[in-house]
N, C-alpha and C positions, 0 to 999 in steps of 0.2 A: 395205284394211279394218282391218288391225292398227294402222296409224298413226292412223287416225281414232279408233278405239276408245281407244287409249292417250292421245291428246290430249284426248279427252272426259273421261277419268278424271282427267287432270292438271287440267283446268279445273274440274271438279266439286270436287276437293280444294281448289284455290285459293279457290273461292267459299265453301266451308265455313269457310275460315280468314280471310275478309275482315275479320272483327272484330279480328284481331291487328294490331299496329302495322306501319307501312310498312317494308318491307325496304330501301327507298332511304335510310332514316335509319340503318341498321345498319352497323357496321364490316365490311368485306369479310372480314377474318380470322375474325370470329365466324360469319359466314354459311358460310364454308368449313368451319369446325369442325362446324357443324350438319350440313352435307352429309356429312361423314365419319361422323358419328353415324348418319345414315340408312343409309349403306353398311354399317355394323356391324349395324344392326337387320336389314337384308336378309340378311346372312350368317347371323345366328342363326336367323331364321325359315326360311331355305332349308335349313339343316342340321338343324334340330330340329322344325319344325312343318309343317303342311300347306301345300300349294301355294297354297291360297286365302288363307292368311295371309302368304305371302311376296310374292306379286305386288303387293299395294298398296304395299309398301315400295319397289318400283322406281318407282312413281309419285311417292312422296315424294322419292326420290333425283333423279329427273328434274326435279321442281319446284325443288329447290335448285340444280340446274345452270342452269335457266332464270333463277332469281333472281340467281345469281352473274353470269350472262351479261349480264343487264340492269344490274346494279349496276356491273360493269366498264365498261359502255357509257357511264356517267356520267363516266368519267375521261378525261384527256388520252391519246389513243390512241398518241401518239408518245413516251410515257415509261413506265418500268416501274411496274406497279401498286404495288409495294412502297414506292415513294417518294411515293405519293399516299394520300389518305384516301378 
């Protein structure tokens, strides 16, 4: 039940951001930095705000992990990502 609810939240957030440009065109390093920002946002919300404000940050973090996973899938899997765009 938890996985289904979490994935539904991920999908809903991705759909709300469909209007944004395609992540497949973005540099991997930029996407990774954005994911780190989401991690920092979660840490701040977790430490200083209500749980109801912290939980959605984990959805954002998971979505960036998915985005990076997809983006890395576009690369030659037998070479280091750092040598590819």
